[in-house]
N, CA, C and O atoms as a GROMACS GRO file, in nm:
protein
  372
    1GLY      N    1  -7.977   0.902 -18.246
    1GLY     CA    2  -7.961   0.990 -18.150
    1GLY      C    3  -7.948   1.134 -18.181
    1GLY      O    4  -8.041   1.202 -18.225
    2LEU      N    5  -7.829   1.181 -18.158
    2LEU     CA    6  -7.801   1.324 -18.163
    2LEU      C    7  -7.818   1.379 -18.304
    2LEU      O    8  -7.868   1.490 -18.321
    3LEU      N    9  -7.776   1.304 -18.404
    3LEU     CA   10  -7.787   1.348 -18.543
    3LEU      C   11  -7.933   1.364 -18.584
    3LEU      O   12  -7.968   1.460 -18.652
    4VAL      N   13  -8.017   1.272 -18.542
    4VAL     CA   14  -8.160   1.278 -18.575
    4VAL      C   15  -8.225   1.398 -18.507
    4VAL      O   16  -8.307   1.467 -18.568
    5GLU      N   17  -8.190   1.422 -18.379
    5GLU     CA   18  -8.244   1.537 -18.307
    5GLU      C   19  -8.201   1.667 -18.373
    5GLU      O   20  -8.280   1.760 -18.382
    6GLY      N   21  -8.078   1.674 -18.419
    6GLY     CA   22  -8.029   1.793 -18.488
    6GLY      C   23  -8.103   1.815 -18.620
    6GLY      O   24  -8.133   1.929 -18.657
    7MET      N   25  -8.131   1.707 -18.690
    7MET     CA   26  -8.205   1.718 -18.816
    7MET      C   27  -8.348   1.763 -18.791
    7MET      O   28  -8.404   1.841 -18.868
    8ASP      N   29  -8.408   1.712 -18.682
    8ASP     CA   30  -8.545   1.754 -18.647
    8ASP      C   31  -8.550   1.903 -18.617
    8ASP      O   32  -8.638   1.974 -18.665
    9ALA      N   33  -8.454   1.950 -18.538
    9ALA     CA   34  -8.449   2.092 -18.504
    9ALA      C   35  -8.427   2.176 -18.630
    9ALA      O   36  -8.487   2.282 -18.647
   10PHE      N   37  -8.339   2.127 -18.716
   10PHE     CA   38  -8.313   2.198 -18.842
   10PHE      C   39  -8.441   2.205 -18.926
   10PHE      O   40  -8.472   2.310 -18.982
   11ASP      N   41  -8.513   2.094 -18.936
   11ASP     CA   42  -8.637   2.092 -19.014
   11ASP      C   43  -8.741   2.189 -18.957
   11ASP      O   44  -8.811   2.255 -19.033
   12VAL      N   45  -8.751   2.196 -18.827
   12VAL     CA   46  -8.846   2.288 -18.763
   12VAL      C   47  -8.810   2.433 -18.796
   12VAL      O   48  -8.896   2.512 -18.834
   13LYS      N   49  -8.682   2.467 -18.780
   13LYS     CA   50  -8.637   2.604 -18.809
   13LYS      C   51  -8.654   2.636 -18.957
   13LYS      O   52  -8.696   2.747 -18.992
   14ARG      N   53  -8.622   2.540 -19.044
   14ARG     CA   54  -8.637   2.562 -19.188
   14ARG      C   55  -8.784   2.584 -19.222
   14ARG      O   56  -8.818   2.672 -19.302
   15GLY      N   57  -8.871   2.504 -19.162
   15GLY     CA   58  -9.016   2.519 -19.186
   15GLY      C   59  -9.067   2.655 -19.143
   15GLY      O   60  -9.143   2.718 -19.215
   16LYS      N   61  -9.025   2.700 -19.024
   16LYS     CA   62  -9.068   2.832 -18.974
   16LYS      C   63  -9.017   2.943 -19.066
   16LYS      O   64  -9.091   3.036 -19.098
   17SER      N   65  -8.892   2.932 -19.108
   17SER     CA   66  -8.833   3.034 -19.195
   17SER      C   67  -8.904   3.038 -19.330
   17SER      O   68  -8.939   3.145 -19.380
   18CYS      N   69  -8.926   2.922 -19.388
   18CYS     CA   70  -8.994   2.916 -19.518
   18CYS      C   71  -9.138   2.968 -19.509
   18CYS      O   72  -9.184   3.041 -19.597
   19ASN      N   73  -9.207   2.930 -19.403
   19ASN     CA   74  -9.346   2.974 -19.386
   19ASN      C   75  -9.356   3.125 -19.372
   19ASN      O   76  -9.443   3.189 -19.431
   20SER      N   77  -9.266   3.184 -19.292
   20SER     CA   78  -9.271   3.328 -19.272
   20SER      C   79  -9.239   3.402 -19.403
   20SER      O   80  -9.301   3.504 -19.433
   21ARG      N   81  -9.145   3.352 -19.478
   21ARG     CA   82  -9.112   3.415 -19.607
   21ARG      C   83  -9.223   3.393 -19.710
   21ARG      O   84  -9.252   3.482 -19.790
   22TYR      N   85  -9.286   3.276 -19.708
   22TYR     CA   86  -9.393   3.246 -19.802
   22TYR      C   87  -9.510   3.340 -19.780
   22TYR      O   88  -9.566   3.394 -19.876
   23THR      N   89  -9.547   3.360 -19.654
   23THR     CA   90  -9.662   3.445 -19.623
   23THR      C   91  -9.639   3.587 -19.674
   23THR      O   92  -9.727   3.646 -19.736
   24ALA      N   93  -9.521   3.642 -19.647
   24ALA     CA   94  -9.490   3.778 -19.693
   24ALA      C   95  -9.485   3.784 -19.844
   24ALA      O   96  -9.536   3.880 -19.904
   25THR      N   97  -9.426   3.685 -19.907
   25THR     CA   98  -9.415   3.684 -20.052
   25THR      C   99  -9.551   3.667 -20.118
   25THR      O  100  -9.580   3.734 -20.217
   26ALA      N  101  -9.634   3.581 -20.063
   26ALA     CA  102  -9.768   3.560 -20.117
   26ALA      C  103  -9.852   3.686 -20.104
   26ALA      O  104  -9.925   3.722 -20.195
   27ALA      N  105  -9.841   3.754 -19.989
   27ALA     CA  106  -9.915   3.879 -19.970
   27ALA      C  107  -9.868   3.985 -20.069
   27ALA      O  108  -9.951   4.057 -20.126
   28LEU      N  109  -9.737   3.995 -20.091
   28LEU     CA  110  -9.683   4.090 -20.187
   28LEU      C  111  -9.732   4.057 -20.327
   28LEU      O  112  -9.772   4.147 -20.402
   29GLN      N  113  -9.729   3.932 -20.364
   29GLN     CA  114  -9.774   3.890 -20.496
   29GLN      C  115  -9.923   3.923 -20.515
   29GLN      O  116  -9.962   3.973 -20.620
   30ASN      N  117 -10.004   3.897 -20.415
   30ASN     CA  118 -10.147   3.930 -20.424
   30ASN      C  119 -10.168   4.080 -20.437
   30ASN      O  120 -10.255   4.125 -20.512
   31ASN      N  121 -10.090   4.159 -20.364
   31ASN     CA  122 -10.098   4.304 -20.372
   31ASN      C  123 -10.060   4.353 -20.511
   31ASN      O  124 -10.127   4.439 -20.567
   32ILE      N  125  -9.953   4.300 -20.565
   32ILE     CA  126  -9.908   4.339 -20.699
   32ILE      C  127 -10.013   4.301 -20.803
   32ILE      O  128 -10.042   4.379 -20.894
   33ALA      N  129 -10.069   4.182 -20.791
   33ALA     CA  130 -10.172   4.137 -20.885
   33ALA      C  131 -10.295   4.227 -20.878
   33ALA      O  132 -10.354   4.259 -20.981
   34ALA      N  133 -10.336   4.266 -20.758
   34ALA     CA  134 -10.451   4.355 -20.742
   34ALA      C  135 -10.422   4.492 -20.803
   34ALA      O  136 -10.508   4.548 -20.871
   35ASN      N  137 -10.303   4.545 -20.778
   35ASN     CA  138 -10.266   4.674 -20.836
   35ASN      C  139 -10.262   4.666 -20.988
   35ASN      O  140 -10.311   4.757 -21.056
   36PHE      N  141 -10.206   4.560 -21.041
   36PHE     CA  142 -10.200   4.544 -21.186
   36PHE      C  143 -10.340   4.540 -21.245
   36PHE      O  144 -10.367   4.603 -21.348
   37SER      N  145 -10.428   4.468 -21.181
   37SER     CA  146 -10.566   4.459 -21.229
   37SER      C  147 -10.633   4.596 -21.227
   37SER      O  148 -10.703   4.632 -21.321
   38ALA      N  149 -10.612   4.672 -21.121
   38ALA     CA  150 -10.670   4.806 -21.111
   38ALA      C  151 -10.613   4.898 -21.219
   38ALA      O  152 -10.687   4.973 -21.282
   39TYR      N  153 -10.481   4.893 -21.239
   39TYR     CA  154 -10.419   4.976 -21.342
   39TYR      C  155 -10.467   4.938 -21.481
   39TYR      O  156 -10.491   5.024 -21.566
   40TYR      N  157 -10.480   4.808 -21.504
   40TYR     CA  158 -10.528   4.760 -21.635
   40TYR      C  159 -10.670   4.809 -21.660
   40TYR      O  160 -10.701   4.858 -21.769
   41ASN      N  161 -10.757   4.797 -21.560
   41ASN     CA  162 -10.895   4.844 -21.575
   41ASN      C  163 -10.901   4.994 -21.598
   41ASN      O  164 -10.980   5.041 -21.679
   42PHE      N  165 -10.817   5.070 -21.527
   42PHE     CA  166 -10.812   5.215 -21.546
   42PHE      C  167 -10.765   5.248 -21.687
   42PHE      O  168 -10.821   5.336 -21.752
   43HIS      N  169 -10.664   5.177 -21.735
   43HIS     CA  170 -10.613   5.198 -21.871
   43HIS      C  171 -10.723   5.170 -21.974
   43HIS      O  172 -10.740   5.247 -22.068
   44GLU      N  173 -10.796   5.062 -21.956
   44GLU     CA  174 -10.904   5.028 -22.050
   44GLU      C  175 -11.011   5.137 -22.051
   44GLU      O  176 -11.062   5.173 -22.157
   45GLU      N  177 -11.045   5.189 -21.934
   45GLU     CA  178 -11.146   5.295 -21.925
   45GLU      C  179 -11.098   5.421 -21.997
   45GLU      O  180 -11.173   5.484 -22.072
   46ILE      N  181 -10.972   5.459 -21.973
   46ILE     CA  182 -10.916   5.577 -22.038
   46ILE      C  183 -10.910   5.556 -22.190
   46ILE      O  184 -10.942   5.647 -22.266
   47LYS      N  185 -10.870   5.437 -22.233
   47LYS     CA  186 -10.862   5.407 -22.376
   47LYS      C  187 -11.000   5.419 -22.440
   47LYS      O  188 -11.013   5.475 -22.549
   48ASN      N  189 -11.101   5.367 -22.374
   48ASN     CA  190 -11.237   5.378 -22.428
   48ASN      C  191 -11.283   5.523 -22.435
   48ASN      O  192 -11.347   5.564 -22.532
   49ASN      N  193 -11.250   5.601 -22.331
   49ASN     CA  194 -11.286   5.743 -22.331
   49ASN      C  195 -11.213   5.819 -22.441
   49ASN      O  196 -11.271   5.907 -22.505
   50MET      N  197 -11.086   5.785 -22.463
   50MET     CA  198 -11.011   5.852 -22.569
   50MET      C  199 -11.067   5.817 -22.706
   50MET      O  200 -11.074   5.903 -22.794
   51ASP      N  201 -11.108   5.693 -22.726
   51ASP     CA  202 -11.170   5.654 -22.852
   51ASP      C  203 -11.298   5.732 -22.875
   51ASP      O  204 -11.326   5.777 -22.986
   52LEU      N  205 -11.377   5.747 -22.770
   52LEU     CA  206 -11.500   5.825 -22.780
   52LEU      C  207 -11.468   5.970 -22.814
   52LEU      O  208 -11.534   6.030 -22.899
   53LEU      N  209 -11.369   6.026 -22.748
   53LEU     CA  210 -11.329   6.164 -22.773
   53LEU      C  211 -11.285   6.183 -22.918
   53LEU      O  212 -11.321   6.281 -22.983
   54LYS      N  213 -11.207   6.088 -22.968
   54LYS     CA  214 -11.158   6.098 -23.106
   54LYS      C  215 -11.273   6.092 -23.206
   54LYS      O  216 -11.266   6.154 -23.312
   55ARG      N  217 -11.379   6.020 -23.173
   55ARG     CA  218 -11.494   6.012 -23.263
   55ARG      C  219 -11.580   6.136 -23.255
   55ARG      O  220 -11.652   6.168 -23.350
   56CYS      N  221 -11.576   6.208 -23.144
   56CYS     CA  222 -11.665   6.323 -23.124
   56CYS      C  223 -11.603   6.456 -23.162
   56CYS      O  224 -11.675   6.552 -23.190
   57ILE      N  225 -11.471   6.466 -23.164
   57ILE     CA  226 -11.405   6.594 -23.188
   57ILE      C  227 -11.322   6.587 -23.316
   57ILE      O  228 -11.243   6.495 -23.335
   58ASP      N  229 -11.344   6.684 -23.401
   58ASP     CA  230 -11.265   6.694 -23.523
   58ASP      C  231 -11.139   6.774 -23.490
   58ASP      O  232 -11.141   6.897 -23.486
   59GLU      N  233 -11.030   6.703 -23.466
   59GLU     CA  234 -10.906   6.764 -23.419
   59GLU      C  235 -10.852   6.866 -23.520
   59GLU      O  236 -10.805   6.972 -23.481
   60ILE      N  237 -10.858   6.834 -23.647
   60ILE     CA  238 -10.806   6.925 -23.750
   60ILE      C  239 -10.886   7.055 -23.750
   60ILE      O  240 -10.828   7.163 -23.756
   61GLU      N  241 -11.018   7.045 -23.743
   61GLU     CA  242 -11.103   7.164 -23.742
   61GLU      C  243 -11.078   7.247 -23.616
   61GLU      O  244 -11.073   7.370 -23.621
   62LEU      N  245 -11.064   7.180 -23.503
   62LEU     CA  246 -11.036   7.249 -23.377
   62LEU      C  247 -10.903   7.324 -23.384
   62LEU      O  248 -10.894   7.439 -23.340
   63ASN      N  249 -10.800   7.259 -23.439
   63ASN     CA  250 -10.671   7.326 -23.455
   63ASN      C  251 -10.682   7.445 -23.549
   63ASN      O  252 -10.618   7.548 -23.526
   64ASN      N  253 -10.761   7.432 -23.654
   64ASN     CA  254 -10.780   7.545 -23.745
   64ASN      C  255 -10.843   7.664 -23.674
   64ASN      O  256 -10.804   7.778 -23.699
   65TYR      N  257 -10.940   7.639 -23.586
   65TYR     CA  258 -11.002   7.748 -23.509
   65TYR      C  259 -10.900   7.816 -23.420
   65TYR      O  260 -10.897   7.939 -23.410
   66PHE      N  261 -10.816   7.737 -23.353
   66PHE     CA  262 -10.713   7.796 -23.269
   66PHE      C  263 -10.615   7.877 -23.353
   66PHE      O  264 -10.580   7.989 -23.316
   67ASP      N  265 -10.570   7.821 -23.464
   67ASP     CA  266 -10.476   7.892 -23.551
   67ASP      C  267 -10.533   8.026 -23.596
   67ASP      O  268 -10.465   8.128 -23.592
   68SER      N  269 -10.657   8.023 -23.640
   68SER     CA  270 -10.714   8.146 -23.696
   68SER      C  271 -10.753   8.248 -23.590
   68SER      O  272 -10.748   8.368 -23.616
   69SER      N  273 -10.793   8.205 -23.472
   69SER     CA  274 -10.838   8.301 -23.371
   69SER      C  275 -10.727   8.347 -23.278
   69SER      O  276 -10.738   8.455 -23.220
   70CYS      N  277 -10.620   8.269 -23.262
   70CYS     CA  278 -10.516   8.303 -23.165
   70CYS      C  279 -10.384   8.344 -23.231
   70CYS      O  280 -10.288   8.375 -23.161
   71CYS      N  281 -10.379   8.343 -23.360
   71CYS     CA  282 -10.256   8.373 -23.432
   71CYS      C  283 -10.199   8.509 -23.393
   71CYS      O  284 -10.270   8.610 -23.395
   72GLY      N  285 -10.072   8.510 -23.356
   72GLY     CA  286 -10.005   8.634 -23.322
   72GLY      C  287 -10.018   8.676 -23.177
   72GLY      O  288  -9.956   8.774 -23.136
   73MET      N  289 -10.097   8.606 -23.098
   73MET     CA  290 -10.111   8.644 -22.958
   73MET      C  291  -9.990   8.594 -22.880
   73MET      O  292  -9.924   8.498 -22.919
   74ALA      N  293  -9.962   8.660 -22.769
   74ALA     CA  294  -9.844   8.626 -22.689
   74ALA      C  295  -9.852   8.485 -22.631
   74ALA      O  296  -9.749   8.421 -22.608
   75THR      N  297  -9.973   8.436 -22.607
   75THR     CA  298  -9.989   8.304 -22.546
   75THR      C  299  -9.995   8.192 -22.647
   75THR      O  300 -10.011   8.076 -22.610
   76TYR      N  301  -9.982   8.224 -22.775
   76TYR     CA  302  -9.992   8.123 -22.881
   76TYR      C  303  -9.872   8.139 -22.973
   76TYR      O  304  -9.831   8.251 -23.002
   77PRO      N  305  -9.815   8.029 -23.020
   77PRO     CA  306  -9.699   8.039 -23.108
   77PRO      C  307  -9.730   8.118 -23.235
   77PRO      O  308  -9.845   8.122 -23.281
   78ASP      N  309  -9.628   8.178 -23.290
   78ASP     CA  310  -9.647   8.251 -23.416
   78ASP      C  311  -9.695   8.156 -23.523
   78ASP      O  312  -9.656   8.039 -23.527
   79CYS      N  313  -9.779   8.206 -23.609
   79CYS     CA  314  -9.830   8.126 -23.719
   79CYS      C  315  -9.841   8.214 -23.843
   79CYS      O  316  -9.834   8.336 -23.834
   80LEU      N  317  -9.855   8.152 -23.952
   80LEU     CA  318  -9.864   8.224 -24.079
   80LEU      C  319 -10.003   8.206 -24.138
   80LEU      O  320 -10.035   8.101 -24.192
   81LEU      N  321 -10.085   8.309 -24.126
   81LEU     CA  322 -10.219   8.306 -24.183
   81LEU      C  323 -10.241   8.428 -24.268
   81LEU      O  324 -10.195   8.538 -24.236
   82ASP      N  325 -10.310   8.408 -24.376
   82ASP     CA  326 -10.352   8.522 -24.457
   82ASP      C  327 -10.466   8.593 -24.386
   82ASP      O  328 -10.532   8.535 -24.300
   83GLU      N  329 -10.488   8.718 -24.422
   83GLU     CA  330 -10.600   8.793 -24.366
   83GLU      C  331 -10.732   8.722 -24.395
   83GLU      O  332 -10.826   8.728 -24.315
   84SER      N  333 -10.738   8.656 -24.511
   84SER     CA  334 -10.862   8.588 -24.549
   84SER      C  335 -10.891   8.467 -24.459
   84SER      O  336 -11.005   8.420 -24.454
   85GLU      N  337 -10.790   8.418 -24.390
   85GLU     CA  338 -10.809   8.302 -24.303
   85GLU      C  339 -10.841   8.342 -24.159
   85GLU      O  340 -10.863   8.255 -24.074
   86SER      N  341 -10.844   8.471 -24.130
   86SER     CA  342 -10.870   8.512 -23.993
   86SER      C  343 -11.012   8.474 -23.953
   86SER      O  344 -11.101   8.463 -24.038
   87SER      N  345 -11.031   8.453 -23.826
   87SER     CA  346 -11.157   8.401 -23.775
   87SER      C  347 -11.231   8.506 -23.694
   87SER      O  348 -11.170   8.598 -23.638
   88ASN      N  349 -11.359   8.492 -23.689
   88ASN     CA  350 -11.442   8.577 -23.601
   88ASN      C  351 -11.457   8.513 -23.465
   88ASN      O  352 -11.521   8.569 -23.376
   89VAL      N  353 -11.398   8.396 -23.447
   89VAL     CA  354 -11.406   8.326 -23.320
   89VAL      C  355 -11.302   8.384 -23.225
   89VAL      O  356 -11.186   8.401 -23.262
   90ALA      N  357 -11.344   8.413 -23.101
   90ALA     CA  358 -11.252   8.468 -23.003
   90ALA      C  359 -11.156   8.360 -22.957
   90ALA      O  360 -11.194   8.245 -22.939
   91CYS      N  361 -11.032   8.399 -22.938
   91CYS     CA  362 -10.930   8.304 -22.889
   91CYS      C  363 -10.963   8.266 -22.745
   91CYS      O  364 -10.979   8.354 -22.660
   92PRO      N  365 -10.974   8.135 -22.716
   92PRO     CA  366 -11.010   8.093 -22.580
   92PRO      C  367 -10.896   8.099 -22.481
   92PRO      O  368 -10.917   8.074 -22.362
   93ILE      N  369 -10.776   8.131 -22.526
   93ILE     CA  370 -10.661   8.132 -22.437
   93ILE      C  371 -10.646   8.269 -22.373
   93ILE      O  372 -10.554   8.291 -22.294
   0.00000   0.00000   0.00000
């Protein structure tokens, strides 16, 4: 009788509650997974571009050009260069 009817009502309410929470949780999980995938793909693209950049630009030589052409300027930190190390390259800053 009454106990069985109460259990049935409880089961119905529990089912509705679980279903509503499951749907929201599943949607959130899918959203997080999609975002993670997009961020991962973006990271891989940036990593590949940085590897390409590192192969194409000689960082030490580029720094030497900046040191020699911008030394002593207000927009560049002080540096110690001999007159013989000065560059004919204009400072890009």
